[in-house]
N, C-alpha and C positions, 0 to 999 in steps of 0.2 A: 504494500500500500504506500503510495507516495506520501511523504510527510506533509505535503501541502494540504492533503485531505483532512489532516488533523485540525488545521486552522478553521476550515469550513465546518467541521463537526463541532468544534468549541462554540463557534458563533451560533450554530443551529441549536445547541444545548441551551445557550442563554436565551435565545428567542423563544424556544419551546417552554422554558421555565416561566418567563414573564407572561406568556400568553395564558397559561393554565393555572398558575399559582394564585391568581386573583380569586378563583372560585373558592378556595379554602380560606381566604382572608376577608371575604365579603362582610361577615358579621363584625370583624374588628374594624374594618374601614368605615362601615356604616355607623358604628358606635362612636368612632373618633370624630366624625363630622355631624353626628346627631341627625342622621337621615334614616329612613326605612330601608331595609335590605333590597326591596325591588328597585328603589332609586339607585342604590349602589350597583345594581346589576347592569346599569348603563355602562359601567367600566368594561364589561365583557362585550356588550353590543357595539360600543364605540370602537373597541379594538378591532372587531371583525370588519366593521365598515371601513376602518382605516386601511386594513389589508387590501380589501377589494378595490378601493380608490387608489391607494398608493402604488400598488403593483404596476398598473399600466403607465401611470404618470411618471414615476421615477425611472421605469424601464426606458421610456422614450427619452427622458433627460439623460439617461446613462449611455445612450448611443453616441454621445458627443465626447466621451472620455473612455479611457481603457477600462476593461472589466475589473482589473485589480484596483484601480483608483476608485471605481464606483463601489466596490465591496467595502473599501476602507471608509468611504463617505457614509455608506449605509450603516456601518457599525458605529460611526460617530453619532449619527442621528439616533440610533438605538440607545446609546449611552446617555445622550442628552435627555431623551424622553423618560428614561427610568430615574434619572436624577431629579427631573422636574416632579415626577410622581412622589419620590421620596421626601422632597422638601415642600410639597404642596400645602399651603395654608388653608385652602378652601377646596371643596369638592370639585368645583369647576376647573380649578388649576390641575387637580389630580386627573380629571378626565382628559384635559388637554395633554398632559404628559403621556397618558396611555395612547392617545391618538398619534402623537409624535413618534412614539416607539413603534407603533403598528405600521406606520408608513414604510418602515424599512423592511418589514417582514416579507412581503410578497416579492419585492425586487431582489432581496438577498437570496432567497431560495431559488428564484428564477435564474438569476445570473450565476449563482453558485452552482446550479445544476449544469450549466454550460461549461463552466470552468472545471468542475469535477470530471465531466465526460472527456474533456480534452487533455486531462492529465494522464489518461491511460489509453491502452490500445482499444480499437473499436469494439472488439468482442468482449470488453470488460466495462463498457460505459455504464450500463444499468447498475452494475455492482458498485461502481464509484458513486453514482447518484444515491444509491441506497446507503452507502457509508456516510455520506453527508447527512442524510435524513435520520441516521441512527442517533445523532445528537438530539434531534427533536423527540424521538421515541424514548430515549434514555431519560430525557428531562421529565417525562411522565412517571418514571419509575423512581428516580433519585431526586431530581431538582424540585419537582412540585411538592412531594411529601416533606422533604427537608426544608424547603422554603416556607411551607405552611407552618411547620413546627417552630422554626426560628421566628417567624412573624408572630405566632401566638405567645411565645415565651419572651422575646426581646422587643416586640413591636413590629408592626407591618412595614414601617419605614426602613428598618434595617434590611429586610428582605430585598427591597428595591435597590438599596445601596449595593448589596452583594451581587445582585443581577447586573447592575451597571459595571461592577468590577469584572464580571465574566465577559461583558462586552469589551472592556479594555484589553483583556487577555486575547479575545478573538481578533481585535483590531491589530494588536502587535503580531499575532500569528499570521494574519493575512499580509501584513507589510513585510514580514521576514521570509515567509515560505512560499507564497503564491508567486509564480514566475510572471514577469512583465509581459503582457500580450501586445499585439500590434496596435499601433495608433489607429483608431477607427476613422473611416471616411466621414468628412463633415458635410453639412448641408442637408437639404430636404430629401435628397435622393436616398440616403440611408433610411430615413424614417418611412419613406414611401415603400421601400423594400420590406421593412418590418410590418407595415400595415397590410401589404399585399399577401402576407402569409394567411390572413384570415379569409381569403378567397378560396383557400384550399378546404374542400369539404371534409377531408380527413382530420384536419386540425380542429374544425368545429365539432366533429363527432367525438374526438378525443376529449375535448373540454366538456362536452355534455356528459360523457361517461364519468368524468371527474366529479361533476356536480352531483350526479345521481348516485354513483357508486359510493363515494365517501359520505354523501348525505345519508345513505342508508345506515352507516355506522352511527352517526350522531343523532338520528331519529331515536335510537335506543339509548345511547349513552347519556344524552342530555337529561333524560328522566330516570337515570339509574337509581338515584337515591329514593324517590317515592316508590319506584318499582320494587326495590329490594326490601324496603321496610314494610310496605303494604302487602305485597304478593308473597315474597319469600319469608318474611318474618325476621329479617336481620335487624339488629340494633343499629341506631344511627351511627355509632362509632365504627361499625364494621364496614361501612361504605368506603372509607379511605383505603382499606386493604383490598377490597374488591377492585378498586380503581388501579391499585398497584398490579393486580393480576391482569387487568386490561392492558396496562402499560407493558408488562412482560410479553404479552401476546403481540403487541405492536412491534416491539424490538425484533422478535423472532420472524414475524411475517414480513417486515421490511427487508431483512437480510435475505430471507429465502426468495422473496419476490424479485429482488435485485439480481440474485444469482441465476435464477432460472429464466428471467426475462432476457438475459444476455444470450441464452441458448435458443429459446423459442418464445418471443415476446407475446404474440397474440394468444397462443395456447395457454400461456401462464395467466393471462388476463381472463380468459374464459373460465379457467379453473377457479381463480380467486373470486370473481364476481358470482359465479354459480354457487360456490360453496358459501359465500357470504349470504346470499339470498336464502339458502336452505337453513343456515345456522340462525339467522334472524327470525325466520318463521318458527323454528323449533324453540327459540327463546320465549316465545309467547306461552309455551307450555312449561319449559324447564324453569322459568322465572318463579314458579310457585313452589320450588323445592330448593332448599339451601345448598345441598351438595351439587345438584345438577346446575343450578345457577352459577356456582363457583367454577364449574367446568366449562360452561358455555361462554362466559364473559371473556376469558382470554382468547377463545376461538374467534370471537367477533373482532377483537383487536388484531389478531393474526391475519385473518382473511381480508379485513378492511385495509390494513397497511401493506399487504402483499400487492395491492393494486397501485400503490403510489409510484414505485420506481418504473414499472412498465408504462404507466400513463404519462409520466414526465418524459421518459425516453421516447415514447410514441410521438409526442409533440416535437421533440428535438429532431427526430428522424424526418418528420414531414416539413420542417422549416430549417433545413441545414444551412441555407445561404443567409438567413436573417432570423435567428432563433430567439433573440433577446426579449422582445416584447411578448411573443407568444408563450415563451417559457414562464415569464413573470405573471402573465394573465392566467395561466393554468394554475398557478399557486393561489391566485385570488379565487379561482373556481372552487378550490377545496373549501375555502371559507364561505363562499356563496352557498355551497352544498350544506355546510353546517347550519347556516342561518335558515335556509329553506326547510331542512329536515326538522329543526327545532320548532319552527312555526307549524308545520304539518302535524308533528307529534303533539303539540299543544292543542291543536284543533280537535283531534280525536279524544284527548283527555277531557277537554271542555264539553265535548258531546256526551260524556258519560259512558264511554265504551270500555272503561276499565284501565287499571294501571299498566297492563301489559300491551295495550292497543298500539302504542308507538312502534312496537316490534313489527307489526304487520305493515306499517308505513315503511319502515326500513327495508323489509323484505321486498316490497313492491318497487321501491326505488332501486335497489340492487339488481332486481330482475330486469327492470327497464334499462339499466346500464348494460346488462348482458345482451339484451336485444340489440342495442346500438352497436356493441362490439361485433355481433354477427353481421349487421348491416355494413359496418365499416369494412370487414374482410370481404364481403360479397362484392361491394363496389370496387374494392382494390383489385380483385381478381378480374372483374369485367373490364376495368380500365387496362389491365395488363394484357388481356386477350385481344383488346382492340388496338393496341399499340402497333406501330408500323413494324417493329421487330418481330411481333408475334404473327402478323399476317403476311409478311414477306415470303414468297414461295421459295422453296429450296432450289438451289442451282441444279441444272440438269447434269447428270454424270458425264464425264468426258470419255470418249472412246466407246 
């Protein structure tokens, strides 16, 4: 593994920690500012919206400088946002800090995916992307529980100071280890090339798979706490360890997905999405049993994150000449899927369909992503069959 991948992994670990640690600290933050918890929940919503908006905007701006310098600038933005959150005298300033930090999220993973892929041989690119995303998955196993514990014991502001320190470490790693890439072309021509990637139907299908497939995971996990306490009968304090199991599944699925996507990308995607749809449907039943729920939760994380490296690699493969914007937008698509799934899951809960009803929403979303994957391969095969190389007649034998 190139040492430069370590710098990207550290940055991903910090970003993953700051994204999810707020869920465990919401009561403390709410009490600190004297606001209700639902209002404090805007810190999660604001972060997600910042990722969706920041990914394309900063990716476009990043086309004017080298990818290494852009990654350094993004880590600087991440550090600044977390320091603003740590020192925020009011909730409004705290929310501003969260949004500032989130702006770096999508562009970092989007540009980082390109850099990671180009650090290794073509047949190892999905694995390199998976290695970077390992930082994000490990954050859910180590960074989030540890950050929550520190915030509860020493104050939530200390957590954000420590996350900013992780950002400094990531920035130094990028500066020291990432090789300097070529100076990008300037002017509107490069931006037009980046935008032209979205005319490729395969890029659009890959992003739709990202929204639906990863959305399926969060339709269930967003409501894991009420589901486990009401349906399975777990105590409130047990939910943290169930989320650790989910995180362990994410780590395993991410690494396996990256490894096998390098061998056969679309078959890997078929297996991951199909398995995810089945497991989410089963969770509607296993969620009523403590041991079965504990076995199912890591499987959701594993099959869900097994889709991440192949989907990101799929976008890069389809936009080889101008991958920056599309790669970053696909990261935003993951967060868009999270928001969409959480909203749909909330609808079925409000309708009184039961605590496990969001699992059916997740299964339907994952199955829809699988259908799109089949459509994508079908269109690709038809396009290949219609190409001049495929229809050109064989030369007549001589003699």
